[in-house]
Every structure is written in structure tokens, then in C-alpha cells.
N, C-alpha and C positions, 0 to 999 in steps of 0.2 A: 520404633520397635519396643523400646523400654516402657513407653507410655501405654503401647497396646497390653502388654504384659500385666502393666499394673492394673489398667481397667477390666482385663479378664478375670485377674484374680481377686480383684474387689467386687465384683459382679455377684449378685445374689443366684441362687438356683443352680450354682457351679460346683462342682465336686472340688474339693481342695486336692492338690496333687500330693501323692503319698510316694516316698522313696521305696521303691520294691526292687526285687531282682530283675523284673524286665526293665525297668528306668536304667538299672546299673549296666545291663547289657546293650542298652542303646546308646547310653553316653560312651561306652567303651568302645562300641560300634563307631561312633562320631570322631572319637580320637583316632582310630586305626584308620578310617577312611580320610581324615585331614591330614595325617601324616602320609599316606600314600600319594594323595594329590599334590603334597607339598614337594615330596621327593621323586616325584615322576619324572622321566625323561623329557628333558626341554624340548619345544618344538612342536608338542601336541597340542593342537588348539582346541581339540575336544575335551582336553582335561578340565579346563574351567567351566565348559559348557555342562558336563555330566555332574560335576561336583556341586554346581549352583542347583542342579536338578535334586540331585540326593539331599542336600541340606534342606531345601523346602519339604521335601517328603519326609524327612527325618523329623524335623520340627512340627510338622502335621501330626506325625504319630504321637509326639510327646503331648500335644494340646489336644488330641481328640478324647482321651478319657476325662479330661476336665470338663468338657462339654456335653459327651455322651455319657451321661450319669442316670438314666433311666431306661427302661426297656423301650418306652414309646420312642425316644431319642434314638436308640440303637436303630428300630426299625426303620425310623425316617431316614438315617445316615445310609442303611443298607440298601433302601430303595432308591436313594440318590445315587450311589455308586453303580447300582446294576443298570439303571436307566441311562446314566452319563455314558458309560461304555457301550450300552447297546446300541445307541443312536448311529454311531458310525459302523458299528461291527454287523449290525443286521443286514446293511445293503450286501456286505461281501458275503454273508453266509446265503443270502437268497440268489446271490449269482452263483454260488456253488451248487446249490440246490436245483437251480433252472438248468445249468449245464451238466447236471449229473456227475459232478466232481471235477469235470474238465477245466473249469476255472481255477487256477493257481493264486492263491491270496498272497501278494506280496507285502502286504502291510499298509498302514496308512501313509498319507503323503506328508504329515506333517506330526511332531511330537516324537514320543520315545517309542512308539508302535511302528516306526516306518519301515523295519525289518521283519520278515516272516517269522523269526524265532521269537524276537521281542513281541509280536503280535501275539503268538500263540502262548506264550508266557503270560502275558497280560490278560487273555482271555480266560486262562486256566484258573487263575487267582480269583476270578469272579464266581467259579462254579459252586463252590460251598456257600457263597453268600444267597446265590440264587435257590439252591436247594433248601437253604433255612428259611427262604421267603415263601417256597412253596408249601413247606411245612406248617408256616406259623400265620398264613393268612386264611380268614374264616370264610371269606367270599369266593365262591368257586370259580367265577370268570376270572377274578385276578389270579387264582392259582394258575388257571389253564394258560392265561396269558405268559405267567414266568415260565410254564412248562414248554411253551413255544421257543421262549427265550433261550431256554437250557439246551434245547434241541438245536437251536441255530448256533449257539456258541460251541457246541461240540462238532457240527459241521464246519465251523470256521477253523477250529483247532486242527481238523483231519484235511481241510482245504489248504491250509497254508504249508502241508509237506514238510514240515518241521518235525525232526525226529525226537529233537528235545521236549516238544509241545505234546507229542504223542506217548513219550514216556511220562511225562507229568500228567497227561490225562488218565493213562493206566493208574497211576498211582493214586490220584484223587477218586478214580473210580472204585479201586480196592477198598480205599478206607470209608467211602460212603455205602459200599457194600457190607462191610464188617459192622457198622454201626446203624444200619437200618433194620427196620421190622421185617420185611420181607425179603431175606437174603436170598431165597431160592429163585425168586423171579428175576430179582436184579442180577444175579450170577448167570441165569440163562441168557439174559439180554446182553451182559457183557461178552460172555463166550460167543455168542452168535455173531454179534458185531465184529469181535476179532477174528473169527474165522472166515467172515465175509471179505474184511480187508485184506487179510492174508491171500 
């Protein structure tokens, strides 16, 4: 691990890490989570598993700004993340679409998305990246593909029957409406969908 860090920091074309408020918050979060895991109730076998996943994710978030130092690299990372999560999620979205919502998504069989609430939360976090890709790709067929993915993501969140996922979807939708250029159209669509679902 130290050798990997040394190679990464000495490589050319990578941005040098700078101590900022975001890094301070992340380090404080690591300390907090580590203390919580250390002094957790004994006998919980999932404690070490979740802590390991947390540490891997948090170190990834620390090193991503070093690698993703240009707009092109950010685009590549965004596409990679959206496509990676869309592969298993698309199947569940299609099942929900074909059954007209009768199929209840319970989550994926493996990984952190094995619960319907975790599944919905994971999909919600991809929505802003998907909208970003729709707005920034110049090829229409690529934008259309991401629009279809966005619709399937929304179906997956609704099909999971997760109340937390629905609240998160509503919050993301409101934020996207506030920052969109066509607020009237998106507001009408949001109100219409909410009315139909109610």
C-alpha cells in the first residue's frame, strides 16, 4: 500500500493533493467511523465487513481528485460509474416496466445493494451524474441512451417500494428542477408523476 501511494504521487499528469475543507471533513469522518467500529457492541459479525467496505470507499474518495484532474477524466469517470451500476439495475427496471409496477425490487443478490432501501439509495446517487451526462454529451443518440437509463433508474427507485428512496428521489427532483432551464416543464412532469403515484 505505501509503495502504491508513492508511485501514484510521483506519477506525471496527476494533480497534487491539497489539504482543503473537504479533506478535513473526510479525515474527521474516518476518525469518527473508526472509533464507532472500535467501540461497537461485541458479537456483531457485520461490523468488520461494513467497516472494511467503508474504508475502501473513503480512500477511493480521497484519491479520486488526484486522478480526475481534467474535464475529460471526469467525463470518463462519470460514464464508468453510470454504466457500472446500470448493468444490474437495468434488468430490475425492465422487470418493473414489463409488470407495470407489480414486480417489487428486493435488491441485488450480492454487494451493498442487497436490500431494497440500500438499492434505492444507491440508484438515487447516480441520478445527478446521469443528468450531467445527458446535458454534456454532444451526440444525440448517446444523450437518448442516458435518458432511457434515467427513466429506468426512476422506475427502479419506485419499484423498490422504499419510502426513503422515494423521499430522496423527490429531493433530487426538486433540486434538478430548481437548477434546470425549463422549470415549468419539469415541474409539471414532477407534479403529474406524484399525482399518479398517489
